[in-house]
C-alpha positions as CSV (number, residue, x, y, z in Angstrom):
1,M,179.5,-6.7,169.9
2,H,176.3,-5.1,171.4
3,F,173.4,-4.3,169.3
4,D,171.1,-1.4,170.2
5,D,167.6,-2.8,169.5
6,R,165.8,-0.5,171.8
7,L,163.7,1.1,168.8
8,A,162.8,-1.9,167.4
9,T,161.6,-3.2,170.6
10,V,159.3,-0.3,171.4
11,L,158.0,-0.4,167.8
12,R,156.9,-4.0,168.3
13,Q,154.7,-3.0,171.2
14,S,151.1,-2.5,170.5
15,V,149.2,0.5,171.7
16,A,146.4,-0.9,173.7
17,G,145.1,2.2,175.6
18,E,146.1,5.9,176.4
19,T,148.4,4.8,179.1
20,I,150.5,2.7,176.9
21,A,150.3,5.6,174.3
22,R,151.8,7.9,176.8
23,I,154.5,5.5,177.9
24,Q,155.5,4.7,174.1
25,F,155.4,8.3,173.3
26,R,158.0,9.1,176.2
27,Q,160.3,6.4,175.2
28,L,160.2,7.6,171.4
29,L,161.2,11.0,172.6
30,D,164.3,9.6,174.5
31,L,165.3,7.5,171.8
32,L,164.8,10.0,168.8
33,G,166.0,12.8,170.9
34,T,169.5,11.4,171.5
35,S,169.7,9.5,168.2
36,P,172.5,11.2,165.5
37,S,170.8,13.8,163.6
38,E,172.1,12.3,160.1
39,A,170.6,9.0,160.8
40,Q,168.1,7.7,157.9
41,T,167.0,4.4,158.2
42,P,163.4,2.6,157.6
43,Q,163.2,2.0,161.2
44,I,163.7,5.6,162.4
45,D,161.3,6.7,159.8
46,A,158.5,4.1,161.1
47,A,159.4,5.8,164.7
48,Y,158.5,9.3,163.6
49,M,155.4,7.9,161.9
50,R,154.3,6.1,165.2
51,L,155.2,9.4,167.0
52,G,152.9,11.2,164.7
53,T,150.0,8.6,165.3
54,L,150.5,8.8,169.1
55,S,150.2,12.6,169.1
56,K,146.8,12.0,167.8
57,Q,145.8,9.8,171.0
58,I,147.5,12.3,173.6
59,A,146.1,15.6,174.7
60,P,148.6,18.6,173.8
61,S,148.6,19.5,177.5
62,R,150.3,16.0,178.3
63,R,152.5,16.0,175.7
64,S,153.6,19.5,176.7
65,A,154.3,18.1,180.3
66,M,156.4,15.4,179.0
67,L,158.7,17.8,176.9
68,G,158.8,20.2,180.0
69,E,160.6,17.1,182.2
70,P,164.3,18.3,183.0
71,V,165.6,14.9,182.4
72,L,164.4,14.7,178.8
73,R,167.3,15.0,176.0
74,L,166.3,16.9,172.8
75,R,169.5,16.8,170.8
76,N,168.0,16.0,167.5
77,P,167.3,18.7,165.2
78,R,164.8,16.7,163.2
79,L,162.7,15.8,166.2
80,V,162.9,19.4,167.3
81,A,161.5,20.4,163.9
82,E,158.7,17.7,164.1
83,L,157.6,18.8,167.3
84,A,157.5,22.6,166.5
85,G,154.9,21.9,164.1
86,A,152.5,20.8,166.6
87,E,150.1,22.7,168.9
88,Q,151.2,26.0,170.5
89,V,151.7,24.6,173.8
90,V,153.8,21.4,172.4
91,A,155.8,23.6,170.4
92,A,156.7,26.0,173.1
93,A,157.8,23.0,175.7
94,A,160.0,21.3,172.8
95,L,161.8,24.8,171.9
96,A,162.2,25.5,175.5
97,T,163.6,22.1,176.4
98,A,166.0,21.6,173.0
99,Q,169.7,21.4,173.5
100,L,171.0,22.2,170.1
101,T,174.4,23.8,169.3
102,E,174.8,27.2,167.7
103,A,175.1,25.7,164.2
104,Q,172.0,23.5,164.6
105,W,170.1,26.4,165.6
106,L,171.1,28.4,162.6
107,D,170.1,25.8,160.2
108,L,166.9,25.0,162.0
109,I,165.5,28.6,162.7
110,P,164.8,29.6,159.1
111,A,162.6,26.3,158.6
112,L,160.5,26.7,161.6
113,P,157.1,28.4,161.5
114,I,156.7,31.8,162.5
115,H,155.0,31.1,165.9
116,A,157.9,28.6,166.6
117,R,160.4,31.2,165.8
118,S,159.0,33.3,168.6
119,H,159.3,30.8,171.1
120,V,162.8,30.3,170.3
121,R,163.3,34.1,171.0
122,Q,162.4,33.4,174.7
123,R,165.4,31.3,175.3
124,K,168.2,33.1,177.3
125,D,171.1,30.9,176.3
126,L,171.0,32.2,172.6
127,T,174.3,33.2,171.1
128,P,174.8,36.6,169.5
129,R,174.6,34.9,166.1
130,T,171.3,33.3,166.9
131,V,170.0,36.3,168.0
132,A,171.2,38.4,165.0
133,L,169.4,35.7,162.9
134,L,166.2,36.1,164.7
135,D,166.4,39.9,164.4
136,R,166.9,39.6,160.5
137,L,163.8,37.5,160.4
138,G,161.6,40.1,162.5
139,I,161.5,38.1,165.7
140,G,161.9,40.5,168.5
141,R,161.5,40.1,172.3
142,P,157.7,39.6,172.8
143,A,157.6,41.8,176.0
144,L,158.6,45.3,177.2
145,P,161.6,44.9,179.9
146,L,162.5,47.4,182.4
147,T,165.7,49.4,182.1
148,Q,168.1,50.0,184.9
149,Q,168.3,53.7,184.5
150,A,164.4,54.0,184.8
151,E,162.4,51.4,186.4
152,N,159.0,53.6,185.8
153,P,159.2,55.3,182.5
154,A,156.4,57.6,183.4
155,S,158.4,59.3,186.2
156,Q,162.0,60.7,186.2
157,I,163.9,61.6,189.6
158,V,165.9,64.8,188.6
159,Q,168.7,65.8,190.9
160,P,168.3,69.2,192.3
161,T,171.0,72.0,192.3
162,S,173.1,72.7,195.3
163,G,171.1,73.9,198.2
164,E,167.6,72.8,197.1
165,S,165.6,69.7,198.1
166,P,164.9,66.9,195.7
167,A,161.9,67.0,193.8
168,V,159.8,64.6,191.7
169,V,158.7,65.5,188.2
170,C,155.9,63.8,186.5
171,D,155.6,64.0,182.8
172,P,152.2,64.7,181.1
173,P,150.9,61.7,179.2
174,V,152.3,61.5,176.0
175,S,151.4,59.1,173.1
176,T,153.9,56.9,171.4
177,N,153.0,58.5,168.1
178,E,154.0,61.9,169.3
179,M,157.0,60.7,171.5
180,P,160.2,62.4,169.9
181,D,163.2,60.5,168.6
182,A,165.7,59.0,171.1
183,G,167.9,61.7,172.5
184,T,166.0,64.7,171.4
185,V,163.6,66.6,173.5
186,S,161.8,70.1,172.6
187,P,163.0,72.9,174.8
188,V,160.6,74.6,177.0
189,P,159.7,78.2,175.9
190,E,161.4,80.8,177.7
191,A,158.1,82.6,178.7
192,T,157.2,79.5,180.9
193,A,158.1,79.9,184.4
194,P,159.8,77.0,186.2
195,I,157.9,75.4,189.2
196,E,158.9,76.7,192.4
197,G,161.3,74.8,194.1
198,T,162.8,73.2,191.0
199,S,165.9,73.9,189.0
200,P,165.5,75.5,185.4
201,D,167.6,72.6,184.4
202,A,165.0,70.2,184.8
203,Y,163.2,71.2,181.6
204,A,166.2,71.9,179.8
205,P,166.8,69.7,176.9
206,P,169.2,66.7,177.5
207,R,172.8,67.2,176.7
208,K,174.2,64.9,174.4
209,G,175.8,61.9,176.5
210,S,173.7,62.8,179.6
211,E,172.2,60.0,181.6
212,H,168.4,61.4,181.1
213,G,169.0,61.2,177.5
214,E,170.0,57.7,177.3
215,A,167.2,56.8,179.5
216,I,164.7,58.0,177.0
217,S,166.4,56.4,174.1
218,A,166.3,53.1,175.6
219,I,162.7,53.6,176.5
220,V,161.9,54.6,172.8
221,R,163.8,51.6,171.7
222,R,162.0,48.9,173.9
223,I,158.5,50.6,172.9
224,E,159.3,50.0,169.3
225,E,160.4,46.2,169.9
226,F,157.2,45.8,172.1
227,R,155.1,47.2,169.1
228,A,156.8,45.1,166.6
229,A,156.3,41.9,168.5
230,R,152.7,42.8,169.2
231,K,152.1,43.2,165.4
232,L,153.7,39.8,164.8
233,E,151.7,38.2,167.2
234,E,148.6,39.3,165.5
235,E,149.8,38.5,162.2
236,E,150.6,34.9,163.5
237,K,146.7,34.5,164.5
238,Q,145.6,35.5,161.2
239,Y,147.8,33.1,159.5
240,A,146.9,30.3,161.9
241,A,143.0,30.9,161.4
242,A,143.8,30.6,157.6
243,D,145.9,27.7,158.0
244,L,148.9,29.3,156.5
245,Q,152.6,28.8,157.7
246,A,153.8,32.2,155.8
247,P,152.3,35.4,154.4
248,R,150.7,35.4,151.2
249,L,151.5,37.6,148.6
250,P,148.7,39.5,146.6
251,L,149.6,37.7,143.2
252,G,146.1,36.5,142.5
253,D,144.2,33.4,143.4
254,L,144.0,31.8,140.0
255,T,148.0,31.4,139.7
256,D,147.8,30.2,143.5
257,Q,145.4,27.4,142.7
258,A,147.3,26.3,139.7
259,E,150.2,25.8,141.6
260,A,148.4,24.1,144.3
261,C,147.1,21.4,142.1
262,P,150.0,20.2,139.9
263,A,149.4,18.0,136.9
264,S,152.5,16.0,137.9
265,F,155.3,15.4,140.3
266,D,158.3,13.3,140.7
267,F,159.0,10.9,143.8
268,M,161.1,8.4,145.1
269,T,160.3,5.5,147.6
270,D,162.5,3.6,150.0
271,R,162.5,-0.4,150.2
272,D,159.2,-0.3,152.1
273,N,157.7,1.6,149.1
274,R,157.1,4.5,151.1
275,I,157.6,8.0,149.5
276,V,160.7,9.5,151.0
277,W,161.3,12.5,148.5
278,C,159.2,14.4,146.0
279,D,158.8,17.8,144.7
280,R,159.5,20.5,147.4
281,A,156.0,22.0,147.2
282,L,154.3,19.1,147.9
283,A,156.7,17.2,150.3
284,P,154.7,17.8,153.5
285,M,151.4,16.2,151.8
286,V,153.0,13.2,149.9
287,I,156.1,12.1,151.9
288,G,155.3,9.1,154.0
289,L,152.7,7.6,151.7
290,R,153.1,4.2,150.6
291,L,152.9,3.5,146.8
292,S,150.6,0.1,147.0
293,T,149.6,-1.7,150.3
294,G,146.5,-3.6,148.8
295,E,144.4,-2.3,151.8
296,R,141.0,-0.7,150.8
297,D,141.2,2.0,153.7
298,A,144.7,2.9,152.9
299,P,145.5,6.6,151.8
300,V,146.7,5.0,148.5
301,T,144.7,2.6,146.6
302,G,145.6,0.8,143.5
303,S,144.7,-2.2,141.3
304,R,145.9,-5.7,142.0
305,T,147.9,-5.5,139.0
306,L,149.9,-2.8,140.7
307,A,150.1,-4.4,144.0
308,R,151.5,-7.6,142.2
309,A,153.9,-5.5,140.3
310,V,155.2,-3.6,143.3
311,A,155.3,-6.8,145.5
312,M,157.4,-8.4,142.6
313,R,159.6,-5.1,142.1
314,L,158.6,-4.9,138.3
315,P,158.3,-1.6,136.5
316,V,154.9,0.0,136.6
317,R,153.4,1.8,133.6
318,G,150.3,4.0,133.4
319,E,148.6,2.2,136.5
320,A,145.9,4.0,138.1
321,I,145.7,5.2,141.9
322,R,143.7,7.1,144.2
323,I,145.2,9.2,146.8
324,D,142.9,10.3,149.7
325,G,144.8,13.5,151.3
326,A,144.9,17.2,151.0
327,K,143.2,18.8,148.3
328,P,146.2,19.5,146.0
329,I,147.0,15.8,146.0
330,A,143.5,14.3,146.3
331,G,141.8,12.3,143.5
332,E,143.1,10.0,140.6
333,W,146.4,9.7,139.6
334,Q,148.5,7.6,137.2
335,V,152.0,6.3,138.0
336,D,154.9,5.7,136.0
337,A,157.7,4.0,138.2
338,A,160.9,2.0,137.7
339,P,162.7,0.0,140.5
340,R,166.0,0.8,141.7
341,F,168.8,-1.5,142.9
342,D,171.9,-0.9,145.0
343,R,175.2,-1.3,143.0
344,P,177.2,-3.4,145.7
345,D,174.8,-6.2,146.2
346,G,171.9,-5.6,143.8
347,A,169.4,-5.1,146.7
348,F,166.1,-3.4,146.0
349,A,166.4,0.3,147.1
350,G,162.8,1.4,146.2
351,Y,161.1,3.0,143.1
352,L,161.8,6.3,141.2
353,G,158.9,7.3,139.0
354,R,156.2,10.2,138.5
355,L,152.8,10.9,139.4
356,R,150.4,12.4,136.8
357,R,146.8,13.5,136.5
358,P,145.1,11.2,133.9
359,V,144.3,13.1,130.5
360,V,140.4,13.0,129.9
361,I,139.7,13.5,126.4
362,E,136.0,14.4,125.9
363,S,134.1,14.1,122.8
364,A,130.6,15.0,121.9
365,D,129.9,11.7,120.1
366,S,131.8,9.6,122.8
367,A,129.5,7.0,124.2
368,A,129.5,5.5,127.9
369,P,132.2,2.8,128.4
370,A,130.5,-0.7,127.7
371,R,130.3,-2.9,130.8
372,P,132.5,-5.9,130.4
373,S,130.7,-8.9,128.9
374,E,130.5,-12.4,130.6
375,A,133.0,-13.8,128.9
376,E,135.5,-11.1,129.9
377,R,134.2,-11.3,133.5
378,M,135.1,-15.0,133.4
379,R,138.7,-14.5,132.1
380,Q,139.3,-12.2,135.0
381,I,138.1,-14.7,137.3
382,L,140.0,-17.4,136.0
383,H,143.0,-15.2,136.2
384,E,142.6,-14.6,139.8
385,L,142.0,-18.4,140.5
386,R,145.2,-19.7,138.6
387,T,147.7,-18.1,141.1
388,P,146.6,-19.9,144.1
389,V,146.2,-23.4,142.5
390,S,149.7,-22.8,140.9
391,A,150.9,-22.0,144.2
392,I,149.2,-25.2,145.7
393,Q,150.8,-27.2,143.1
394,G,154.2,-25.9,143.4
395,F,154.4,-26.7,147.1
396,A,152.9,-30.3,146.7
397,E,155.8,-30.8,143.9
398,V,158.3,-29.8,146.5
399,I,156.9,-32.5,149.0
400,Q,156.5,-35.0,146.4
401,Q,160.2,-34.5,145.0
402,E,161.6,-34.1,148.4
403,L,163.6,-30.8,147.5
404,I,164.0,-29.6,150.8
405,V,164.0,-32.5,153.3
406,P,163.4,-36.0,153.3
407,T,159.3,-36.8,153.4
408,P,157.5,-39.8,154.5
409,H,156.2,-42.1,151.6
410,E,152.5,-41.4,152.8
411,Y,153.0,-37.6,152.4
412,R,154.5,-37.9,148.9
413,A,151.6,-40.1,147.9
414,L,149.2,-37.4,149.1
415,A,151.3,-34.5,147.4
416,A,151.5,-36.5,144.1
417,G,147.5,-36.8,144.3
418,I,147.3,-32.8,145.0
419,V,149.9,-32.5,142.0
420,S,147.6,-34.4,139.7
421,D,144.3,-32.7,140.7
422,A,145.9,-29.3,140.4
423,A,147.1,-30.0,136.9
424,R,143.6,-31.2,136.0
425,I,142.0,-27.9,137.5
426,L,144.5,-25.7,135.7
427,A,143.7,-27.8,132.3
428,G,140.0,-27.0,133.0
429,F,140.8,-23.3,133.6
430,G,142.8,-23.4,130.3
431,E,139.7,-24.6,128.5
432,L,137.4,-22.1,130.2
433,D,139.9,-19.4,129.1
434,R,140.3,-20.3,125.7
435,I,136.5,-20.4,125.0
436,A,136.2,-16.8,126.7
437,K,138.8,-15.7,124.5
438,L,137.1,-17.1,121.3
439,A,133.8,-15.6,122.5
440,T,135.4,-12.1,123.0
441,G,137.7,-12.1,120.0
442,A,140.8,-11.9,122.2
443,A,142.0,-15.5,120.4
444,E,141.6,-16.6,116.8
445,I,142.4,-19.7,114.8
446,E,145.5,-19.1,112.9
447,P,145.2,-19.1,109.0
448,G,146.9,-21.6,107.0
449,L,146.8,-24.9,104.7
450,C,146.4,-28.4,106.0
451,D,145.2,-31.7,104.7
452,M,142.2,-32.6,106.6
453,G,141.9,-36.1,105.3
454,A,145.2,-36.9,106.5
455,I,144.5,-35.3,110.0
456,V,141.3,-37.2,110.5
457,M,143.1,-40.6,109.5
458,A,145.7,-39.9,112.0
459,T,143.1,-38.9,114.8
460,V,140.9,-42.2,114.1
461,S,144.1,-44.2,114.2
462,H,145.1,-42.8,117.8
463,L,141.5,-43.3,119.0
464,S,141.4,-46.9,117.8
465,A,143.6,-47.8,121.0
466,Y,140.4,-46.9,123.1
467,G,137.8,-48.1,120.8
468,E,138.9,-51.6,119.3
469,P,138.9,-53.3,122.9
470,R,135.2,-52.2,123.2
471,G,134.2,-53.0,119.6
472,S,133.6,-49.2,119.0
473,G,135.2,-46.6,117.0
474,F,134.6,-44.8,113.5
475,A,133.8,-46.3,110.1
476,L,135.5,-43.6,107.5
477,A,133.7,-43.6,104.2
478,S,135.7,-43.6,100.9
479,S,135.8,-40.3,99.3
480,D,134.6,-39.7,95.6
481,S,137.3,-37.3,94.9
482,D,141.2,-38.0,94.2
483,D,142.0,-34.5,95.6
484,P,142.7,-34.1,99.4
485,P,140.3,-31.8,101.2
486,V,142.4,-28.9,102.0
487,A,141.3,-26.4,104.6
488,A,142.5,-23.0,105.2
489,V,143.4,-23.5,108.9
490,A,146.8,-24.0,110.4
491,P,147.9,-27.4,110.8
492,E,148.1,-27.4,114.8
493,D,144.9,-25.8,115.4
494,A,143.1,-28.2,112.7
495,E,144.7,-30.9,114.6
496,L,143.5,-29.9,118.2
497,L,140.0,-29.3,116.8
498,T,139.8,-32.7,115.2
499,W,141.0,-34.3,118.2
500,R,138.6,-32.5,120.5
501,F,135.6,-33.2,118.2
502,L,136.3,-37.0,117.4
503,A,137.5,-37.7,120.9
504,A,134.3,-36.2,122.5
505,L,132.2,-38.4,120.4
506,A,134.4,-41.5,120.8
507,G,134.1,-41.2,124.7
508,A,130.4,-41.2,124.5
509,T,129.9,-44.3,122.5
510,S,128.6,-47.6,123.9
511,P,130.6,-50.8,123.5
512,G,130.1,-52.4,120.0
513,E,128.7,-48.9,118.6
514,R,130.5,-47.7,115.6
515,L,129.9,-44.3,114.0
516,K,129.9,-43.5,110.3
517,L,132.3,-40.7,109.2
518,R,132.5,-39.0,105.9
519,L,134.9,-36.2,104.8
520,K,134.4,-34.2,101.6
521,T,134.7,-30.5,100.0
522,M,131.5,-28.9,98.9
523,S,130.4,-25.2,98.4
524,G,133.8,-23.9,99.6
525,K,133.8,-25.8,102.8
526,V,135.5,-28.9,104.1
527,R,132.8,-30.7,105.7
528,L,133.3,-33.7,108.1
529,T,130.1,-35.5,108.9
530,V,129.8,-37.9,111.9
531,R,126.7,-39.9,113.0
532,L,125.8,-39.0,116.9
533,P,126.2,-41.8,119.3
534,G,122.8,-43.0,120.8
535,R,123.8,-41.5,124.0
536,L,124.0,-38.1,122.7
537,N,121.2,-38.4,120.2
538,E,118.7,-38.5,123.1
539,R,119.6,-34.6,124.0
540,D,117.9,-31.8,122.3
541,D,120.0,-29.0,120.6
542,E,120.6,-26.8,123.5
543,S,121.6,-29.6,126.0
544,L,124.0,-31.0,123.5
545,F,126.5,-28.2,123.7
546,H,126.2,-27.5,127.4
547,A,128.3,-29.0,130.4
548,T,126.5,-31.5,132.5
549,V,126.7,-31.1,136.1
550,G,127.7,-34.1,137.9
551,A,128.3,-36.1,134.5
552,Q,129.4,-39.8,134.7
553,S,133.1,-40.1,134.5
554,Q,134.4,-41.8,131.3
555,A,137.8,-43.5,130.3
556,L,138.1,-41.1,127.3
557,S,137.2,-37.6,127.7
558,A,138.0,-34.4,125.7
559,S,137.1,-32.0,128.5
560,M,137.0,-32.2,132.3
561,F,133.6,-30.4,132.0
562,G,132.0,-33.2,129.8
563,T,131.2,-34.0,126.4
564,G,128.9,-31.0,125.8
565,F,131.4,-28.5,126.8
566,A,134.0,-30.1,124.6
567,L,131.6,-29.9,121.5
568,R,130.7,-26.3,122.4
569,L,134.7,-25.4,122.6
570,A,135.0,-27.1,119.2
571,R,132.2,-25.4,117.9
572,E,133.8,-21.7,118.9
573,E,136.9,-22.9,117.3
574,A,135.4,-23.6,114.3
575,R,133.5,-20.5,114.0
576,S,136.8,-18.5,114.8
577,A,138.3,-20.2,111.7
578,G,135.4,-19.0,109.6
579,G,133.3,-22.3,109.9
580,D,130.8,-24.0,112.1
581,L,129.8,-27.0,114.2
582,R,126.1,-27.7,113.7
583,R,123.5,-30.7,114.3
584,S,121.3,-32.0,111.5
585,G,119.1,-34.8,113.0
586,K,121.1,-37.6,114.1
587,K,124.4,-36.1,112.4
588,L,127.0,-33.6,113.6
589,H,128.6,-31.5,110.8
590,L,132.0,-29.9,111.2
591,E,132.9,-27.2,108.6
592,L,136.0,-25.5,108.1
593,P,136.8,-23.0,105.0
594,A,138.5,-24.8,102.0
595,A,141.6,-23.5,100.4
596,S,142.1,-23.1,96.6
597,P,143.0,-26.3,95.1
598,H,146.2,-24.8,93.6
599,H,147.9,-24.2,97.0
600,E,150.6,-26.5,98.0
601,V,150.3,-28.4,101.2
602,K,153.4,-28.3,103.1
603,G,154.0,-31.2,105.7
604,A,150.6,-32.7,105.2
605,V,150.2,-36.3,105.4
606,T,148.4,-38.1,102.6
607,E,148.6,-41.6,104.2
608,I,149.9,-42.3,107.6
609,G,153.5,-42.6,107.8
610,Q,154.0,-41.0,104.1
611,K,154.9,-37.5,102.9
612,P,153.3,-36.2,99.6
613,E,155.5,-35.4,96.7
614,A,156.7,-32.0,96.3
615,T,154.8,-29.9,93.7
616,G,156.2,-27.0,91.4
């Protein structure tokens, strides 16, 4: 089996100069000119795009010379139509060299520009049906040919009567507007004397069917054809100067402008996200544009969200794009599109959607859009950083687990370290994202009911595994009230907040240092008071809640950004729940909103390992 990869070979070659451009242009003419007219593949579409790009680098005279070569085979109507829309010299050479059948000419001629139709009329191998079609379109012969009866229309040789010498009779100049109809000549008045030596029949009206009458009729008919062709040529120049392809009807400029700038149009793309179909009026301006390339200098530019959605073959809803092109399509658009998949194998076939102009709602009291806050910008940056870190982690896991091929132990050890580092980085991103969401209000602490006494006791018990070998930890003071301190916070959020708060303080303790801890309810708040470790007590209020650059690593850490950041995140969580985390001298007070004492606490632990009795 043989595969024809000539077109792919040509497209892979880069265009380094004008000489290479001419060679590639000539090769594409040969390959596209002999390709089947019904062929529709992405490779052929790319070849036509390359042909248009090369046309801008090659002078029209050189392209015309290449098209005029006798060995060139132009048998593809699509290629002939593309070349017919180029410059006059290029279109004339292409239409003169084209080798199309009668059916192909009949389909192609109505779609050609006016100036191209006149070039088709000059061909001598046109069939009668093709000539009749051109006549119906008003395309006559561009020149006035000579007839066989009269080589010179201004003079006629009149045969003399018997016995007389021949004479040449020259008609006086006659305007074409005053010329009589074909086959009719006004008779000479009887009072006029004939010229000596001529027959009176020389000025007699031509008899019906005479050779003289047929010659005049042919002359008049060809004069009218010449005048029509000259008028058509003048109209073509006017249309070309106005950059129009067809005459404009006097229907008003407002209607034309409304139609030229549509509010929306439908489109369809191929597998490469290149538009291959759209509304008929905008097809010449839109077909060939790619929906999203991610390049800044591309004709169609959009957001990274759009680029990712298109790359992953996901539906697109209301994404903003900008088109740089002709006036009717230039500017801002919003795109709605859904992916298409082939039924037999489920392969991606392109997008089907609609482009619409964004609706601008103007209001008198509308204020200018506020700039994104620092926290919002931080969230956007984190969103962009997660993708490469997740990719690195995934590749490292593939190497560590030997999912593809066996891997030496040294590389697996390195991959395991990369996986661990990536996990820590992603955890840090999660902390930054959470504090940014809490600061902007994008995330909130869920309301609920929880027994803070049970949560604090469980957390202190878990942290004792770190503190007991060092002789450090927490000393929980007894409560004066028998009622459990119930906070109006969801148990999961309360446990995470308590762990973050107490773990940050436990990690900052010195060996043998124990921190006093007291939990009580007062003034509608559940307050957890802890004495600051000596290391943190030396800081001022501002540096206490800030991350420390180059902080010394510690065995127990509530955050990869240090104790200050962990306390700051705990403060944001407490404020989001309706409480606060503040410093008072050598103590820290964590306050959460207290719940009504009549509420039931479901699932709370009064003592470690025991459940409370159900209440009615």
